[in-house]
C-alpha positions in Angstrom: 0.0 0.0 0.0 1.9 3.5 -1.1 0.7 5.9 1.3 -1.7 8.4 -1.1 -3.1 10.8 1.9 -1.4 14.2 2.2 -1.4 16.6 4.9 -4.6 19.1 4.6 -6.0 15.4 3.3 -5.4 14.2 6.4 -6.1 16.8 9.3 -9.8 17.3 6.6 -10.5 13.5 7.5 -9.5 13.4 11.0 -11.4 16.3 11.7 -14.6 15.1 9.5 -13.9 11.7 11.5 -14.1 13.4 14.8 -17.6 15.2 14.3 -19.4 12.4 12.8 -18.2 10.2 15.9 -19.5 13.0 18.1 -22.1 13.9 16.0 -23.1 9.9 16.8 -22.8 10.2 20.1 -25.1 13.0 20.6 -27.7 11.9 18.7 -27.2 8.4 20.4 -27.1 7.1 17.1 -25.3 4.1 15.7 -24.3 6.0 12.2 -21.6 7.5 14.3 -19.6 4.4 14.1 -19.0 5.8 10.2 -16.5 8.5 11.4 -14.1 5.0 11.7 -13.7 5.2 8.2 -12.2 9.0 7.8 -10.1 8.6 10.9 -8.8 5.0 9.8 -8.0 6.1 6.6 -6.3 9.3 8.1 -4.4 7.3 10.6 -3.0 4.6 7.8 -2.4 7.2 5.2 -4.3 5.6 2.5 -7.4 5.5 1.0 -9.0 2.4 -0.6 -11.2 5.4 -2.5 -8.3 7.1 -4.5 -6.2 3.5 -5.4 -8.7 2.6 -8.6 -8.6 6.6 -10.1 -4.7 7.2 -9.2 -5.3 10.0 -6.9 -2.9 11.3 -4.5 -2.5 14.3 -2.4 0.4 13.0 -1.3 2.9 15.0 -2.3 6.0 12.9 -4.1 9.2 12.2 -2.5 12.8 13.2 -3.6 14.2 10.2 -2.1 16.2 8.0 -4.4 
């Protein structure tokens, strides 16, 4: 798995995951469990939705 989630994208995913989970807790709904998806993809730096389209928000590294 090549990382395909960059800095800003990662921060947005973390915030969205926390907000969705908090809303689920506030409204006492299991829908808040969906917040695990953006939070998980941010933590592992890989989005399966980006993979088939070759999308990457991560900057290219200059390592040889």
